[in-house]
N, CA, C, O and the ligand as a Tripos MOL2 file, in Angstrom:
@<TRIPOS>MOLECULE
protein
  269   267    68     0     0
PROTEIN
NO_CHARGES

@<TRIPOS>ATOM
      1 N         -30.8380    3.2020  244.4370 N.3       1 MET1
      2 CA        -31.4550    3.2860  243.1180 C.3       1 MET1
      3 C         -31.4680    4.7100  242.6000 C.2       1 MET1
      4 O         -31.6340    4.9310  241.4000 O.2       1 MET1
      5 N         -31.2960    5.6810  243.4900 N.am      2 SER2
      6 CA        -31.3530    7.0670  243.0660 C.3       2 SER2
      7 C         -29.9630    7.6870  243.0060 C.2       2 SER2
      8 O         -29.8120    8.9070  243.0690 O.2       2 SER2
      9 N         -28.9700    6.8490  242.8850 N.am      3 GLU3
     10 CA        -27.6140    7.3880  242.8180 C.3       3 GLU3
     11 C         -27.3880    8.1160  241.4980 C.2       3 GLU3
     12 O         -27.8560    7.6810  240.4450 O.2       3 GLU3
     13 N         -26.6810    9.2040  241.5710 N.am      4 THR4
     14 CA        -26.3870    9.9380  240.3550 C.3       4 THR4
     15 C         -25.3680    9.1570  239.5380 C.2       4 THR4
     16 O         -24.3700    8.6660  240.0660 O.2       4 THR4
     17 N         -25.6300    9.0530  238.2740 N.am      5 THR5
     18 CA        -24.7060    8.3260  237.4120 C.3       5 THR5
     19 C         -23.8140    9.3180  236.6890 C.2       5 THR5
     20 O         -24.2120    9.9680  235.7230 O.2       5 THR5
     21 N         -22.6110    9.4080  237.1860 N.am      6 GLN6
     22 CA        -21.6570   10.3100  236.5570 C.3       6 GLN6
     23 C         -20.6350    9.4880  235.7710 C.2       6 GLN6
     24 O         -20.3060    8.3600  236.1410 O.2       6 GLN6
     25 N         -20.1540   10.0600  234.7080 N.am      7 PRO7
     26 CA        -19.1440    9.3330  233.9210 C.3       7 PRO7
     27 C         -17.9180    9.0180  234.7620 C.2       7 PRO7
     28 O         -17.4200    9.8530  235.5170 O.2       7 PRO7
     29 N         -17.4590    7.8120  234.6120 N.am      8 THR8
     30 CA        -16.2950    7.3940  235.3800 C.3       8 THR8
     31 C         -15.0390    8.0840  234.8670 C.2       8 THR8
     32 O         -14.7320    8.0590  233.6760 O.2       8 THR8
     33 N         -14.3380    8.6880  235.7810 N.am      9 VAL9
     34 CA        -13.0810    9.3340  235.4050 C.3       9 VAL9
     35 C         -11.9920    8.2730  235.3600 C.2       9 VAL9
     36 O         -11.7300    7.5880  236.3490 O.2       9 VAL9
     37 N         -11.3760    8.1510  234.2260 N.am     10 THR10
     38 CA        -10.3850    7.0990  234.0540 C.3      10 THR10
     39 C          -8.9530    7.6060  234.1980 C.2      10 THR10
     40 O          -7.9910    6.8560  234.0280 O.2      10 THR10
     41 N          -8.8330    8.8770  234.5100 N.am     11 GLU11
     42 CA         -7.4770    9.4130  234.6490 C.3      11 GLU11
     43 C          -6.7370    8.7440  235.7950 C.2      11 GLU11
     44 O          -7.3060    8.5100  236.8610 O.2      11 GLU11
     45 N          -5.5140    8.4500  235.5800 N.am     12 ASP12
     46 CA         -4.6720    7.9280  236.6490 C.3      12 ASP12
     47 C          -4.2460    9.0950  237.5240 C.2      12 ASP12
     48 O          -4.6200   10.2410  237.2750 O.2      12 ASP12
     49 N          -3.4790    8.8000  238.5250 N.am     13 THR13
     50 CA         -2.9810    9.8540  239.3870 C.3      13 THR13
     51 C          -2.1800   10.8540  238.5560 C.2      13 THR13
     52 O          -1.1820   10.4840  237.9380 O.2      13 THR13
     53 N          -2.5940   12.0760  238.5380 N.am     14 PRO14
     54 CA         -1.9140   13.0780  237.6920 C.3      14 PRO14
     55 C          -0.4810   13.3450  238.1210 C.2      14 PRO14
     56 O           0.3180   13.8800  237.3530 O.2      14 PRO14
     57 N          -0.1660   12.9710  239.3420 N.am     15 THR15
     58 CA          1.1860   13.2260  239.8300 C.3      15 THR15
     59 C           2.0770   11.9980  239.7230 C.2      15 THR15
     60 O           3.1690   11.9650  240.2890 O.2      15 THR15
     61 N           1.6140   10.9970  239.0020 N.am     16 ALA16
     62 CA          2.4020    9.7780  238.8600 C.3      16 ALA16
     63 C           3.7820   10.1000  238.2920 C.2      16 ALA16
     64 O           3.9290   10.8340  237.3150 O.2      16 ALA16
     65 N           4.7650    9.5280  238.9360 N.am     17 TYR17
     66 CA          6.1390    9.7990  238.5220 C.3      17 TYR17
     67 C           6.8070    8.4660  238.2130 C.2      17 TYR17
     68 O           6.9650    7.6250  239.0980 O.2      17 TYR17
     69 N           7.1920    8.2810  236.9780 N.am     18 ALA18
     70 CA          7.7810    7.0050  236.5970 C.3      18 ALA18
     71 C           8.6900    7.1970  235.3870 C.2      18 ALA18
     72 O           8.7960    8.2810  234.8160 O.2      18 ALA18
     73 N           9.3300    6.1080  235.0320 N.am     19 PHE19
     74 CA         10.2440    6.1290  233.8990 C.3      19 PHE19
     75 C           9.4610    6.1110  232.5920 C.2      19 PHE19
     76 O           8.6980    5.1810  232.3310 O.2      19 PHE19
     77 N           9.6480    7.1210  231.7900 N.am     20 CYS20
     78 CA          8.9940    7.1530  230.4880 C.3      20 CYS20
     79 C           9.8090    6.3010  229.5330 C.2      20 CYS20
     80 O          10.9810    6.5810  229.2820 O.2      20 CYS20
     81 N           9.1890    5.2690  229.0080 N.am     21 ALA21
     82 CA          9.8980    4.3270  228.1520 C.3      21 ALA21
     83 C          10.1400    4.8900  226.7580 C.2      21 ALA21
     84 O          10.8420    4.2820  225.9510 O.2      21 ALA21
     85 N           9.5640    6.0370  226.4810 N.am     22 TRP22
     86 CA          9.7150    6.5860  225.1260 C.3      22 TRP22
     87 C          10.8640    7.5740  225.0200 C.2      22 TRP22
     88 O          11.6130    7.5530  224.0440 O.2      22 TRP22
     89 N          11.0090    8.4410  226.0180 N.am     23 HIS23
     90 CA         12.1660    9.3360  225.9440 C.3      23 HIS23
     91 C          13.2390    8.9590  226.9600 C.2      23 HIS23
     92 O          14.2150    9.6810  227.1620 O.2      23 HIS23
     93 N          13.0270    7.7960  227.5990 N.am     24 LYS24
     94 CA         14.0510    7.1900  228.4490 C.3      24 LYS24
     95 C          14.4940    8.0610  229.6210 C.2      24 LYS24
     96 O          15.6770    8.1290  229.9550 O.2      24 LYS24
     97 N          13.5370    8.7110  230.2230 N.am     25 GLU25
     98 CA         13.8450    9.4850  231.4240 C.3      25 GLU25
     99 C          12.6470    9.4590  232.3520 C.2      25 GLU25
    100 O          11.5210    9.2030  231.9260 O.2      25 GLU25
    101 N          12.9010    9.7270  233.6310 N.am     26 PHE26
    102 CA         11.7960    9.8160  234.5660 C.3      26 PHE26
    103 C          11.0300   11.1080  234.3130 C.2      26 PHE26
    104 O          11.6060   12.1560  234.0200 O.2      26 PHE26
    105 N           9.7180   10.9950  234.4380 N.am     27 ALA27
    106 CA          8.8940   12.1640  234.2010 C.3      27 ALA27
    107 C           7.6380   12.0810  235.0550 C.2      27 ALA27
    108 O           7.2260   11.0000  235.4770 O.2      27 ALA27
    109 N           7.0420   13.2290  235.3000 N.am     28 GLY28
    110 CA          5.8050   13.2610  236.0650 C.3      28 GLY28
    111 C           4.6090   13.1960  235.1300 C.2      28 GLY28
    112 O           4.7250   13.4830  233.9390 O.2      28 GLY28
    113 N           3.4700   12.8210  235.6730 N.am     29 GLY29
    114 CA          2.2440   12.7960  234.8840 C.3      29 GLY29
    115 C           2.2110   11.6750  233.8680 C.2      29 GLY29
    116 O           1.5450   11.7840  232.8380 O.2      29 GLY29
    117 N           2.9230   10.6000  234.1510 N.am     30 VAL30
    118 CA          2.9490    9.4870  233.2090 C.3      30 VAL30
    119 C           1.6760    8.6540  233.3080 C.2      30 VAL30
    120 O           0.9780    8.6640  234.3220 O.2      30 VAL30
    121 N           1.4030    7.9510  232.2500 N.am     31 ARG31
    122 CA          0.2800    7.0110  232.2190 C.3      31 ARG31
    123 C           0.8090    5.6610  231.7860 C.2      31 ARG31
    124 O           1.7600    5.5590  231.0110 O.2      31 ARG31
    125 N           0.1670    4.6270  232.3080 N.am     32 LEU32
    126 CA          0.5280    3.2690  231.9180 C.3      32 LEU32
    127 C           0.0600    3.0100  230.4910 C.2      32 LEU32
    128 O          -1.1240    3.1380  230.1810 O.2      32 LEU32
    129 N           0.9890    2.6500  229.6420 N.am     33 ILE33
    130 CA          0.6560    2.4330  228.2350 C.3      33 ILE33
    131 C           0.5810    0.9580  227.8920 C.2      33 ILE33
    132 O          -0.3620    0.5120  227.2380 O.2      33 ILE33
    133 N           1.5650    0.2090  228.3310 N.am     34 GLU34
    134 CA          1.6340   -1.1850  227.9220 C.3      34 GLU34
    135 C           1.9990   -2.0810  229.0910 C.2      34 GLU34
    136 O           2.8580   -1.7470  229.9070 O.2      34 GLU34
    137 N           1.3360   -3.2170  229.1550 N.am     35 VAL35
    138 CA          1.6820   -4.2100  230.1690 C.3      35 VAL35
    139 C           2.2070   -5.4400  229.4440 C.2      35 VAL35
    140 O           1.5090   -6.0580  228.6410 O.2      35 VAL35
    141 N           3.4380   -5.7710  229.7450 N.am     36 ILE36
    142 CA          4.0580   -6.9230  229.1160 C.3      36 ILE36
    143 C           3.9210   -8.1090  230.0510 C.2      36 ILE36
    144 O           4.5320   -8.1530  231.1190 O.2      36 ILE36
    145 N           3.1160   -9.0640  229.6360 N.am     37 GLU37
    146 CA          2.9180  -10.2250  230.4890 C.3      37 GLU37
    147 C           3.7050  -11.4030  229.9480 C.2      37 GLU37
    148 O           3.6100  -11.7560  228.7730 O.2      37 GLU37
    149 N           4.4810  -11.9980  230.8330 N.am     38 GLN38
    150 CA          5.2610  -13.1580  230.4530 C.3      38 GLN38
    151 C           5.0620  -14.2370  231.4950 C.2      38 GLN38
    152 O           5.0300  -13.9600  232.6940 O.2      38 GLN38
    153 N           4.9280  -15.4720  231.0330 N.am     39 GLY39
    154 CA          4.6810  -16.5760  231.9500 C.3      39 GLY39
    155 C           5.8090  -16.7390  232.9330 C.2      39 GLY39
    156 O           5.5810  -16.9150  234.1300 O.2      39 GLY39
    157 N           7.0140  -16.6830  232.4400 N.am     40 SER40
    158 CA          8.1610  -16.7850  233.3250 C.3      40 SER40
    159 C           9.1160  -15.6510  233.0160 C.2      40 SER40
    160 O           9.1020  -15.0960  231.9180 O.2      40 SER40
    161 N           9.9230  -15.3180  233.9640 N.am     41 GLY41
    162 CA         10.8330  -14.2080  233.7430 C.3      41 GLY41
    163 C          10.1400  -12.8960  234.0400 C.2      41 GLY41
    164 O           9.0130  -12.8610  234.5350 O.2      41 GLY41
    165 N          10.8150  -11.8530  233.7370 N.am     42 ALA42
    166 CA         10.3200  -10.5340  234.0890 C.3      42 ALA42
    167 C           9.3900   -9.9790  233.0290 C.2      42 ALA42
    168 O           9.7730   -9.8180  231.8700 O.2      42 ALA42
    169 N           8.1880   -9.6940  233.4290 N.am     43 GLY43
    170 CA          7.2810   -8.9700  232.5590 C.3      43 GLY43
    171 C           7.6370   -7.5140  232.7240 C.2      43 GLY43
    172 O           8.7290   -7.1910  233.1910 O.2      43 GLY43
    173 N           6.7610   -6.6580  232.3600 N.am     44 GLY44
    174 CA          7.0920   -5.2570  232.5640 C.3      44 GLY44
    175 C           5.9340   -4.3480  232.2730 C.2      44 GLY44
    176 O           4.9060   -4.7520  231.7300 O.2      44 GLY44
    177 N           6.1270   -3.1310  232.6420 N.am     45 THR45
    178 CA          5.1270   -2.1240  232.3460 C.3      45 THR45
    179 C           5.8170   -0.9390  231.6880 C.2      45 THR45
    180 O           6.9240   -0.5610  232.0720 O.2      45 THR45
    181 N           5.1750   -0.3750  230.7240 N.am     46 LEU46
    182 CA          5.7300    0.7780  230.0290 C.3      46 LEU46
    183 C           4.8680    2.0010  230.2890 C.2      46 LEU46
    184 O           3.6530    1.9900  230.0870 O.2      46 LEU46
    185 N           5.5250    3.0450  230.7370 N.am     47 TYR47
    186 CA          4.8230    4.2900  230.9950 C.3      47 TYR47
    187 C           5.2800    5.3470  230.0030 C.2      47 TYR47
    188 O           6.4130    5.3260  229.5230 O.2      47 TYR47
    189 N           4.3820    6.2650  229.7090 N.am     48 ALA48
    190 CA          4.7380    7.3830  228.8270 C.3      48 ALA48
    191 C           4.2350    8.6820  229.4260 C.2      48 ALA48
    192 O           3.1450    8.7400  229.9950 O.2      48 ALA48
    193 N           5.0390    9.7180  229.2920 N.am     49 CYS49
    194 CA          4.6490   11.0260  229.7990 C.3      49 CYS49
    195 C           3.6970   11.6860  228.7950 C.2      49 CYS49
    196 O           3.5060   11.2000  227.6800 O.2      49 CYS49
    197 N           3.1240   12.7730  229.2100 N.am     50 THR50
    198 CA          2.1350   13.4470  228.3570 C.3      50 THR50
    199 C           2.7010   13.8820  227.0070 C.2      50 THR50
    200 O           2.0700   13.6230  225.9830 O.2      50 THR50
    201 N           3.8630   14.5330  226.9640 N.am     51 PRO51
    202 CA          4.4160   14.9400  225.6640 C.3      51 PRO51
    203 C           4.6540   13.7500  224.7360 C.2      51 PRO51
    204 O           4.4170   13.8400  223.5310 O.2      51 PRO51
    205 N           5.1200   12.6420  225.2980 N.am     52 CYS52
    206 CA          5.3710   11.4730  224.4620 C.3      52 CYS52
    207 C           4.0640   10.8400  223.9830 C.2      52 CYS52
    208 O           3.9890   10.3430  222.8590 O.2      52 CYS52
    209 N           3.0460   10.8590  224.8240 N.am     53 ARG53
    210 CA          1.7550   10.3090  224.4070 C.3      53 ARG53
    211 C           1.2110   11.1170  223.2460 C.2      53 ARG53
    212 O           0.6610   10.5620  222.2950 O.2      53 ARG53
    213 N           1.3660   12.4270  223.3240 N.am     54 THR54
    214 CA          0.8930   13.2950  222.2510 C.3      54 THR54
    215 C           1.7180   13.0700  220.9910 C.2      54 THR54
    216 O           1.1880   12.9700  219.8840 O.2      54 THR54
    217 N           3.0160   12.9930  221.1900 N.am     55 ARG55
    218 CA          3.9420   12.8860  220.0690 C.3      55 ARG55
    219 C           3.7770   11.5770  219.3010 C.2      55 ARG55
    220 O           3.8270   11.5440  218.0720 O.2      55 ARG55
    221 N           3.5790   10.4980  220.0640 N.am     56 TYR56
    222 CA          3.4990    9.1910  219.4240 C.3      56 TYR56
    223 C           2.0720    8.6540  219.3110 C.2      56 TYR56
    224 O           1.8540    7.5430  218.8290 O.2      56 TYR56
    225 N           1.1200    9.4430  219.7540 N.am     57 GLY57
    226 CA         -0.2720    9.0150  219.6490 C.3      57 GLY57
    227 C          -0.5630    7.7810  220.4810 C.2      57 GLY57
    228 O          -1.2650    6.8730  220.0350 O.2      57 GLY57
    229 N          -0.0200    7.7490  221.6950 N.am     58 LEU58
    230 CA         -0.1860    6.5870  222.5530 C.3      58 LEU58
    231 C          -1.4980    6.6590  223.3230 C.2      58 LEU58
    232 O          -1.8960    7.7180  223.8070 O.2      58 LEU58
    233 N          -2.1430    5.5390  223.4240 N.am     59 VAL59
    234 CA         -3.3880    5.4700  224.1740 C.3      59 VAL59
    235 C          -3.1330    4.7200  225.4830 C.2      59 VAL59
    236 O          -2.6890    3.5720  225.4700 O.2      59 VAL59
    237 N          -3.4130    5.3700  226.6010 N.am     60 PRO60
    238 CA         -3.1970    4.7100  227.8920 C.3      60 PRO60
    239 C          -3.9300    3.3840  227.9810 C.2      60 PRO60
    240 O          -5.0440    3.2330  227.4800 O.2      60 PRO60
    241 N          -3.2920    2.4410  228.6190 N.am     61 PHE61
    242 CA         -3.8260    1.0890  228.7570 C.3      61 PHE61
    243 C          -5.2550    1.1170  229.3130 C.2      61 PHE61
    244 O          -6.1300    0.3930  228.8370 O.2      61 PHE61
    245 N          -5.4740    1.9520  230.3140 N.am     62 ALA62
    246 CA         -6.7750    2.0000  230.9770 C.3      62 ALA62
    247 C          -7.8600    2.5950  230.0930 C.2      62 ALA62
    248 O          -9.0480    2.3900  230.3430 O.2      62 ALA62
    249 N          -7.4580    3.3310  229.0590 N.am     63 ASP63
    250 CA         -8.4420    3.9640  228.1860 C.3      63 ASP63
    251 C          -8.7710    3.1120  226.9670 C.2      63 ASP63
    252 O          -9.6020    3.4850  226.1380 O.2      63 ASP63
    253 N          -8.1180    1.9820  226.8720 N.am     64 ARG64
    254 CA         -8.3430    1.1050  225.7310 C.3      64 ARG64
    255 C          -9.4530    0.1060  226.0310 C.2      64 ARG64
    256 O          -9.6110   -0.3150  227.1770 O.2      64 ARG64
    257 N         -10.2140   -0.2720  225.0300 N.am     65 PRO65
    258 CA        -11.2130   -1.3270  225.2490 C.3      65 PRO65
    259 C         -10.5140   -2.6460  225.5130 C.2      65 PRO65
    260 O          -9.6630   -3.0840  224.7380 O.2      65 PRO65
    261 N         -10.8800   -3.2620  226.6030 N.am     66 GLN66
    262 CA        -10.2480   -4.5360  226.9670 C.3      66 GLN66
    263 C         -11.0510   -5.6940  226.4010 C.2      66 GLN66
    264 O         -12.2810   -5.6620  226.4140 O.2      66 GLN66
    265 N         -10.3720   -6.7070  225.9080 N.am     67 PRO67
    266 CA        -11.0490   -7.8700  225.3640 C.3      67 PRO67
    267 C         -11.7740   -8.6700  226.4620 C.2      67 PRO67
    268 O         -12.4000   -9.6890  226.1710 O.2      67 PRO67
    269 ZN          8.2900   10.7870  227.6080 Zn       68 ZN68
@<TRIPOS>BOND
     1     1     2 1
     2     2     3 1
     3     3     4 2
     4     3     5 am
     5     5     6 1
     6     6     7 1
     7     7     8 2
     8     7     9 am
     9     9    10 1
    10    10    11 1
    11    11    12 2
    12    11    13 am
    13    13    14 1
    14    14    15 1
    15    15    16 2
    16    15    17 am
    17    17    18 1
    18    18    19 1
    19    19    20 2
    20    19    21 am
    21    21    22 1
    22    22    23 1
    23    23    24 2
    24    23    25 am
    25    25    26 1
    26    26    27 1
    27    27    28 2
    28    27    29 am
    29    29    30 1
    30    30    31 1
    31    31    32 2
    32    31    33 am
    33    33    34 1
    34    34    35 1
    35    35    36 2
    36    35    37 am
    37    37    38 1
    38    38    39 1
    39    39    40 2
    40    39    41 am
    41    41    42 1
    42    42    43 1
    43    43    44 2
    44    43    45 am
    45    45    46 1
    46    46    47 1
    47    47    48 2
    48    47    49 am
    49    49    50 1
    50    50    51 1
    51    51    52 2
    52    51    53 am
    53    53    54 1
    54    54    55 1
    55    55    56 2
    56    55    57 am
    57    57    58 1
    58    58    59 1
    59    59    60 2
    60    59    61 am
    61    61    62 1
    62    62    63 1
    63    63    64 2
    64    63    65 am
    65    65    66 1
    66    66    67 1
    67    67    68 2
    68    67    69 am
    69    69    70 1
    70    70    71 1
    71    71    72 2
    72    71    73 am
    73    73    74 1
    74    74    75 1
    75    75    76 2
    76    75    77 am
    77    77    78 1
    78    78    79 1
    79    79    80 2
    80    79    81 am
    81    81    82 1
    82    82    83 1
    83    83    84 2
    84    83    85 am
    85    85    86 1
    86    86    87 1
    87    87    88 2
    88    87    89 am
    89    89    90 1
    90    90    91 1
    91    91    92 2
    92    91    93 am
    93    93    94 1
    94    94    95 1
    95    95    96 2
    96    95    97 am
    97    97    98 1
    98    98    99 1
    99    99   100 2
   100    99   101 am
   101   101   102 1
   102   102   103 1
   103   103   104 2
   104   103   105 am
   105   105   106 1
   106   106   107 1
   107   107   108 2
   108   107   109 am
   109   109   110 1
   110   110   111 1
   111   111   112 2
   112   111   113 am
   113   113   114 1
   114   114   115 1
   115   115   116 2
   116   115   117 am
   117   117   118 1
   118   118   119 1
   119   119   120 2
   120   119   121 am
   121   121   122 1
   122   122   123 1
   123   123   124 2
   124   123   125 am
   125   125   126 1
   126   126   127 1
   127   127   128 2
   128   127   129 am
   129   129   130 1
   130   130   131 1
   131   131   132 2
   132   131   133 am
   133   133   134 1
   134   134   135 1
   135   135   136 2
   136   135   137 am
   137   137   138 1
   138   138   139 1
   139   139   140 2
   140   139   141 am
   141   141   142 1
   142   142   143 1
   143   143   144 2
   144   143   145 am
   145   145   146 1
   146   146   147 1
   147   147   148 2
   148   147   149 am
   149   149   150 1
   150   150   151 1
   151   151   152 2
   152   151   153 am
   153   153   154 1
   154   154   155 1
   155   155   156 2
   156   155   157 am
   157   157   158 1
   158   158   159 1
   159   159   160 2
   160   159   161 am
   161   161   162 1
   162   162   163 1
   163   163   164 2
   164   163   165 am
   165   165   166 1
   166   166   167 1
   167   167   168 2
   168   167   169 am
   169   169   170 1
   170   170   171 1
   171   171   172 2
   172   171   173 am
   173   173   174 1
   174   174   175 1
   175   175   176 2
   176   175   177 am
   177   177   178 1
   178   178   179 1
   179   179   180 2
   180   179   181 am
   181   181   182 1
   182   182   183 1
   183   183   184 2
   184   183   185 am
   185   185   186 1
   186   186   187 1
   187   187   188 2
   188   187   189 am
   189   189   190 1
   190   190   191 1
   191   191   192 2
   192   191   193 am
   193   193   194 1
   194   194   195 1
   195   195   196 2
   196   195   197 am
   197   197   198 1
   198   198   199 1
   199   199   200 2
   200   199   201 am
   201   201   202 1
   202   202   203 1
   203   203   204 2
   204   203   205 am
   205   205   206 1
   206   206   207 1
   207   207   208 2
   208   207   209 am
   209   209   210 1
   210   210   211 1
   211   211   212 2
   212   211   213 am
   213   213   214 1
   214   214   215 1
   215   215   216 2
   216   215   217 am
   217   217   218 1
   218   218   219 1
   219   219   220 2
   220   219   221 am
   221   221   222 1
   222   222   223 1
   223   223   224 2
   224   223   225 am
   225   225   226 1
   226   226   227 1
   227   227   228 2
   228   227   229 am
   229   229   230 1
   230   230   231 1
   231   231   232 2
   232   231   233 am
   233   233   234 1
   234   234   235 1
   235   235   236 2
   236   235   237 am
   237   237   238 1
   238   238   239 1
   239   239   240 2
   240   239   241 am
   241   241   242 1
   242   242   243 1
   243   243   244 2
   244   243   245 am
   245   245   246 1
   246   246   247 1
   247   247   248 2
   248   247   249 am
   249   249   250 1
   250   250   251 1
   251   251   252 2
   252   251   253 am
   253   253   254 1
   254   254   255 1
   255   255   256 2
   256   255   257 am
   257   257   258 1
   258   258   259 1
   259   259   260 2
   260   259   261 am
   261   261   262 1
   262   262   263 1
   263   263   264 2
   264   263   265 am
   265   265   266 1
   266   266   267 1
   267   267   268 2
@<TRIPOS>SUBSTRUCTURE
     1 MET1         2 RESIDUE 1 A MET
     2 SER2         6 RESIDUE 1 A SER
     3 GLU3        10 RESIDUE 1 A GLU
     4 THR4        14 RESIDUE 1 A THR
     5 THR5        18 RESIDUE 1 A THR
     6 GLN6        22 RESIDUE 1 A GLN
     7 PRO7        26 RESIDUE 1 A PRO
     8 THR8        30 RESIDUE 1 A THR
     9 VAL9        34 RESIDUE 1 A VAL
    10 THR10       38 RESIDUE 1 A THR
    11 GLU11       42 RESIDUE 1 A GLU
    12 ASP12       46 RESIDUE 1 A ASP
    13 THR13       50 RESIDUE 1 A THR
    14 PRO14       54 RESIDUE 1 A PRO
    15 THR15       58 RESIDUE 1 A THR
    16 ALA16       62 RESIDUE 1 A ALA
    17 TYR17       66 RESIDUE 1 A TYR
    18 ALA18       70 RESIDUE 1 A ALA
    19 PHE19       74 RESIDUE 1 A PHE
    20 CYS20       78 RESIDUE 1 A CYS
    21 ALA21       82 RESIDUE 1 A ALA
    22 TRP22       86 RESIDUE 1 A TRP
    23 HIS23       90 RESIDUE 1 A HIS
    24 LYS24       94 RESIDUE 1 A LYS
    25 GLU25       98 RESIDUE 1 A GLU
    26 PHE26      102 RESIDUE 1 A PHE
    27 ALA27      106 RESIDUE 1 A ALA
    28 GLY28      110 RESIDUE 1 A GLY
    29 GLY29      114 RESIDUE 1 A GLY
    30 VAL30      118 RESIDUE 1 A VAL
    31 ARG31      122 RESIDUE 1 A ARG
    32 LEU32      126 RESIDUE 1 A LEU
    33 ILE33      130 RESIDUE 1 A ILE
    34 GLU34      134 RESIDUE 1 A GLU
    35 VAL35      138 RESIDUE 1 A VAL
    36 ILE36      142 RESIDUE 1 A ILE
    37 GLU37      146 RESIDUE 1 A GLU
    38 GLN38      150 RESIDUE 1 A GLN
    39 GLY39      154 RESIDUE 1 A GLY
    40 SER40      158 RESIDUE 1 A SER
    41 GLY41      162 RESIDUE 1 A GLY
    42 ALA42      166 RESIDUE 1 A ALA
    43 GLY43      170 RESIDUE 1 A GLY
    44 GLY44      174 RESIDUE 1 A GLY
    45 THR45      178 RESIDUE 1 A THR
    46 LEU46      182 RESIDUE 1 A LEU
    47 TYR47      186 RESIDUE 1 A TYR
    48 ALA48      190 RESIDUE 1 A ALA
    49 CYS49      194 RESIDUE 1 A CYS
    50 THR50      198 RESIDUE 1 A THR
    51 PRO51      202 RESIDUE 1 A PRO
    52 CYS52      206 RESIDUE 1 A CYS
    53 ARG53      210 RESIDUE 1 A ARG
    54 THR54      214 RESIDUE 1 A THR
    55 ARG55      218 RESIDUE 1 A ARG
    56 TYR56      222 RESIDUE 1 A TYR
    57 GLY57      226 RESIDUE 1 A GLY
    58 LEU58      230 RESIDUE 1 A LEU
    59 VAL59      234 RESIDUE 1 A VAL
    60 PRO60      238 RESIDUE 1 A PRO
    61 PHE61      242 RESIDUE 1 A PHE
    62 ALA62      246 RESIDUE 1 A ALA
    63 ASP63      250 RESIDUE 1 A ASP
    64 ARG64      254 RESIDUE 1 A ARG
    65 PRO65      258 RESIDUE 1 A PRO
    66 GLN66      262 RESIDUE 1 A GLN
    67 PRO67      266 RESIDUE 1 A PRO
    68 ZN68       269 GROUP 0 **** ****
């Protein structure tokens, strides 16, 4: 009951390395932007690097209010 309540850090792993779907190259520090869910077939995930998030005003999936 006496636990300190600190704001939850929502940052993903800062060293995440994945394919940036916006500039079409692998980059470090990417964040998950979009999750494509499909009943059948291949769904997908779209990641964006920091420069692309700034450039396109992308909001990371985890930072968005979920329904
Ligand atoms: Zn990028």
